[in-house]
Every structure is written in C-alpha cells, then in structure tokens.
C-alpha positions as CSV (number, residue, x, y, z in Angstrom):
1,M,136.1,222.3,41.9
2,L,134.6,223.0,45.3
3,V,135.5,220.5,48.1
4,L,134.1,220.3,51.6
5,E,135.4,217.5,53.8
6,N,134.0,216.9,57.3
7,V,133.1,220.6,57.8
8,C,131.7,221.3,61.3
9,K,130.3,224.4,62.9
10,T,129.1,224.9,66.5
11,L,127.0,227.8,67.7
12,P,128.0,229.2,71.1
13,G,125.5,228.8,73.9
14,T,124.6,226.8,77.0
15,P,124.9,224.2,75.9
16,P,126.7,224.8,72.6
17,R,124.8,223.6,69.5
18,R,126.4,221.6,66.7
19,L,124.8,223.3,63.7
20,L,126.8,221.6,60.9
21,D,128.2,218.1,61.6
22,G,130.7,216.5,59.1
23,I,129.5,218.2,55.9
24,C,131.0,216.6,52.8
25,L,130.5,217.9,49.2
26,R,132.3,217.8,45.9
27,A,131.0,219.8,43.0
28,E,132.3,220.7,39.5
29,A,131.9,223.8,37.3
30,G,128.8,223.8,35.2
31,T,126.7,222.2,37.9
32,W,123.6,223.7,39.6
33,I,123.2,222.4,43.1
34,G,120.2,222.8,45.4
35,I,120.5,222.5,49.2
36,R,117.2,222.5,51.0
37,G,116.2,222.4,54.6
38,E,114.0,223.9,57.2
39,S,114.5,227.3,58.7
40,G,117.3,227.3,61.3
41,V,119.2,224.2,60.2
42,G,122.2,226.2,59.0
43,K,121.7,226.7,55.3
44,S,122.9,230.4,55.3
45,T,125.8,229.5,57.7
46,L,126.9,226.8,55.2
47,L,126.9,229.4,52.4
48,N,128.8,231.8,54.6
49,L,131.5,229.2,55.2
50,I,131.8,228.5,51.5
51,A,132.1,232.2,50.9
52,G,134.8,232.6,53.5
53,L,132.6,234.9,55.6
54,E,132.7,232.5,58.5
55,R,135.3,229.9,59.5
56,P,134.5,226.3,60.3
57,D,135.4,224.8,63.6
58,S,137.0,221.9,61.8
59,G,137.2,220.3,58.3
60,R,138.4,221.4,54.9
61,L,136.9,223.8,52.3
62,E,138.7,224.4,49.0
63,L,137.8,226.2,45.8
64,D,140.0,225.2,42.9
65,G,142.7,224.2,45.4
66,V,142.5,227.3,47.5
67,D,142.0,226.7,51.2
68,L,139.1,229.0,52.0
69,A,139.3,228.5,55.8
70,G,143.0,229.4,55.7
71,L,142.6,232.8,54.0
72,D,143.0,236.0,56.0
73,E,140.2,238.6,55.8
74,N,141.8,240.6,53.0
75,S,142.6,237.6,50.9
76,A,139.1,236.2,51.4
77,A,137.5,239.5,50.4
78,H,139.7,239.6,47.2
79,L,138.7,236.0,46.4
80,R,135.0,236.8,46.8
81,R,135.2,239.9,44.7
82,R,137.1,238.1,41.9
83,S,135.6,234.6,41.9
84,M,132.2,234.6,43.5
85,G,128.8,236.0,42.7
86,F,125.9,236.3,45.2
87,V,122.1,236.4,44.8
88,F,120.1,237.1,47.9
89,Q,116.4,236.9,48.8
90,A,116.3,240.7,49.6
91,F,118.0,241.6,46.2
92,H,120.5,244.1,47.7
93,I,120.2,246.4,44.7
94,L,121.7,249.8,45.5
95,P,118.8,252.3,45.1
96,H,121.0,255.3,44.1
97,L,122.5,253.4,41.1
98,S,120.8,252.6,37.8
99,A,120.3,249.0,36.8
100,A,123.4,249.0,34.6
101,Q,125.5,250.6,37.3
102,N,124.4,247.9,39.7
103,V,125.4,245.3,37.2
104,E,128.8,247.0,36.7
105,L,129.6,247.3,40.4
106,C,131.6,244.1,40.9
107,M,133.5,244.7,37.7
108,L,134.3,248.2,38.9
109,L,135.7,246.8,42.1
110,N,137.8,244.3,40.0
111,G,139.3,247.1,37.9
112,V,137.6,246.2,34.6
113,P,137.9,249.2,32.2
114,A,134.7,251.3,31.7
115,P,134.1,250.3,28.1
116,E,134.3,246.6,28.9
117,R,132.1,247.1,32.0
118,A,129.4,248.8,29.8
119,R,129.6,246.0,27.2
120,R,129.3,243.2,29.7
121,A,126.5,244.9,31.6
122,A,124.5,245.4,28.4
123,Q,125.2,241.8,27.5
124,M,124.0,240.5,30.8
125,L,121.0,242.7,31.0
126,A,119.9,241.3,27.6
127,A,120.6,237.8,28.8
128,V,118.2,238.2,31.8
129,G,115.5,239.8,29.7
130,M,116.2,243.4,30.8
131,E,117.6,244.8,27.5
132,G,117.1,248.5,27.2
133,R,116.4,248.9,30.9
134,G,119.9,249.9,32.0
135,T,119.0,253.5,32.9
136,A,116.1,252.4,35.0
137,R,116.3,253.1,38.8
138,P,115.5,250.3,41.3
139,A,112.4,252.2,42.5
140,Q,110.9,251.8,38.9
141,L,111.3,248.0,38.9
142,S,109.2,245.2,40.1
143,G,110.5,242.5,42.5
144,G,111.1,240.1,39.6
145,E,113.0,242.7,37.6
146,L,115.1,243.5,40.7
147,Q,116.0,239.9,41.0
148,R,116.9,239.7,37.3
149,I,119.3,242.7,37.9
150,A,120.8,240.9,40.9
151,I,121.4,237.8,38.7
152,A,123.0,239.9,36.0
153,R,125.2,241.6,38.6
154,A,126.2,238.2,40.2
155,L,127.3,236.8,36.8
156,A,128.7,239.9,34.9
157,H,132.3,239.4,36.2
158,Q,132.2,235.7,35.2
159,P,132.7,234.2,38.7
160,R,133.7,230.6,39.2
161,L,131.2,230.2,42.0
162,V,127.6,231.6,42.3
163,L,125.9,231.4,45.7
164,A,122.2,232.0,46.0
165,D,120.4,232.3,49.4
166,E,116.6,231.9,49.1
167,P,116.7,233.8,45.8
168,T,112.9,233.6,45.2
169,G,111.7,234.1,48.8
170,N,110.2,237.5,48.0
171,L,108.6,236.6,44.7
172,D,105.2,235.2,43.7
173,A,105.1,231.6,42.3
174,D,105.1,232.5,38.6
175,T,107.9,235.1,38.9
176,A,109.9,232.7,41.1
177,A,109.7,229.9,38.5
178,A,110.9,232.3,35.8
179,V,113.8,233.6,37.9
180,L,115.0,230.1,38.9
181,Q,114.9,229.0,35.2
182,L,116.9,232.1,34.3
183,L,119.4,231.6,37.1
184,S,120.1,228.0,36.4
185,R,120.4,228.6,32.6
186,Q,122.9,231.4,33.1
187,V,125.0,229.5,35.6
188,R,125.3,226.6,33.2
189,A,125.9,229.0,30.2
190,Q,128.9,230.5,31.9
191,A,130.2,227.1,33.2
192,S,130.1,228.4,36.7
193,L,129.3,226.3,39.8
194,G,126.0,227.3,41.3
195,I,124.9,226.5,44.9
196,M,121.4,227.6,46.0
197,V,120.0,227.1,49.6
198,T,116.3,227.2,50.0
199,H,113.5,225.8,52.2
200,S,111.5,224.9,49.0
201,A,111.6,221.6,47.3
202,E,110.0,223.2,44.3
203,A,112.8,225.7,43.9
204,C,115.2,222.7,43.6
205,A,113.3,221.2,40.7
206,M,115.7,222.5,38.0
207,C,118.9,221.7,39.9
208,D,121.3,219.0,38.7
209,R,121.8,217.7,42.2
210,V,119.8,218.3,45.3
211,Y,120.8,217.7,49.0
212,L,118.9,217.9,52.2
213,L,120.4,219.6,55.2
214,T,118.9,217.9,58.2
215,R,118.2,219.1,61.8
216,A,121.1,217.0,62.9
217,G,123.5,219.1,60.7
218,R,124.1,216.4,58.1
219,L,124.0,216.8,54.3
220,Q,122.4,213.9,52.5
221,A,121.3,213.3,48.9
222,D,117.6,214.2,48.4
C-alpha cells in the first residue's frame, strides 16, 4: 500500500510558492491511478516525492510501511531499484544497448542471474507485442516501439510500484491509446500499483481512479 498524508512541498523564491498543499492518497496494489493537471502544478514533483528523489517539507509518505521521506540517499536508491519501475515521456532507452539489454538493465542492477534475466526479458517483450525484437537497436524502432520497450523494462523486475510521467506525450493519438491500454493491462496483470501523471483527461480514461491536481496544490477526486 502507498500512503500519503498531508504532504506539502514549497518552492524557494521571493515569495516562496506552496506547490503541493496537504496531499493525501491511499492506494492498493493492482490499482491503476491517474493524476491529471495543467503544466506547472507539480505533477512531476509529486512523482519525485513518491520515488524518494525529493523530500517533502512536511507530511508522511509510506510504501508498504517504509517511510520514504526518512530514507537516506543510498537506501532510497536501493528501494527504487528493487521496488519501483519508471516510464517517462522521453523513453530514456539507452541507444547503445539492444531492446532486450534495455529490458534486462534493472534486473542486472538487482543481481538477477543472466539466464533468468534473459527469460524474463523475452517474456516481457512478448507481453508488450515486441516478441522477436530483442536484438533490435533503439535507432531501428519507432516511438511507439520504444515506449513498449520502456514499459517492458519498467515491469521486468516485478516492481511493487510503477510510476509513469506523461508516458504518451511524444506519441500520436492512436499509438498513445495502444500504449496506455498495454501499460494499464500489464500493471494489473502483475498486481503492481501504478500511478500516472498527465495533463490529458483522455489518458486517464482507462484508470481505476482519477484525481485532479489543482493550481492550489490540492489533490481531489476527478
């Protein structure tokens, strides 16, 4: 379970700006959650707080009972590597690695043996419709294919939490719809908790729960 209670974050400046104000959220595994809002309201900051990349000014963040805000840098990095998967708008696929090697990357960092990495990578590539494309290089793939590789990479190590930041922002409408359907299906199939932030109400159509992050820094049911 992910728990956020009265999470606040202020940006420095003159005057300081309260970006997130009393954010509360409780979410269980197997749920696909969409958080939408305009540009600049703090969606990516909220994901960074959940991922332990930033610390809140106040409030509580817990993942399966672990205090995310209380972890030191090394412990937070270990938790992200072991328990979280990330899907980004810009894909972040490493160009010098093959599709399969990109999918295996987090498993490699987690010490999964090579035969098991290869098995899981092939399984995930098949699950995202990229069976037989493991040797392909990123330069040979379309934007939609790159995002499928990114989804396979995010899920291959079977994370408890999947975080997606505008995952279809660089895709055309038809490809975006297919990628969102794939992402939501795979998150549920692995009984992970998925949280997507986006500016698009259409992107949230397949989510189990949808919230709006307002200009006032509040999270409300949408």
